[in-house]
C-alpha positions, 0 to 999 in steps of 0.5 A: 555538457557535463553540467546538465541538470535533470529537472524535478518531475512535476504533477503534469509529468504524471498526468501525461503518462499513458493510461496503462502506466502507474506513475509516482514522484519520489525525491523529484524523480518520475517513476512509471511502470505498467499496471501489475500482473494477475498474481498482484491483482488477486492479492490486492483484491482479496486484501481489499475485500477482507480488510474493508469488509471488517474495518471499512464497512464494519460488517461483522468486524470492528469498523473505524477505518476508511480503506481505499485502493490505490489512493494518490498521496501527495506527501510533501514533494512526493506523490505515491500510490500505495496499493492499499491505504487506511485512515482511522476515522478519528483522524479523517472523519469523512473522506474528502471529495478530492483527486488526491490525499495530503493526510498521510494514512495510518496503514499502507499495504504494498503488494510487491512485484519484481519491478517495484520490490526495491522501491516499496521496501526502501524509498517508499517506506522511508517516506511513510516513516517521515510522514508518520504512517504507523503500519506497513504491510508488504505482500509478496505473491511470488513468495506467498509472504505477508510482512507486517511492520510498525514504526516504533522508536524511530525505525520499522519493527517487524511485527510478523512474517507469515507465509503459505496458507496460514491464518493470521492476525496482523496489526493494526487489523488483528481483530480480523483472522486473515486467510493468507491462502486467499491471497495467492491465485492457486491457494483457493479451492475450486467449487 
């Protein structure tokens, strides 16, 4: 009885999850959680709109990126679903018509929630470092904080920590002035 081994999770295990669950495979372990709450959704949508508008579509901004919401990443044996990811067009000239990506992104953004914070901060960032992701943003809607990290000299270096309603320029999208107040549900003005 004591010699039982747990089999590594498979992609079929992910596909078998109910629709309301988000699944990932990290170090062979199936990690499933319900879809995030509204606070998470507001931060996610605001960031996607701002960053994609300036860098994905290039409308009044720099362009040069593919910005994708909740892409499925197959990185080695790990299957991750970051909230947002971006690829520089020179590394991925066209978005392939595929159900998942095997090319690691250049930038990843994780919107933290109580159930995912430890996973996002530790295990997923370790995989992003291993795969050569250059920049990670961690957004905490509960604390109203944006943390910006760059992989440099074999470790994650904090490039900025911003909070509240600050207007910030954060790498690699520092050409964009991001209004943090737009990320928090009570940070918007009613019309």
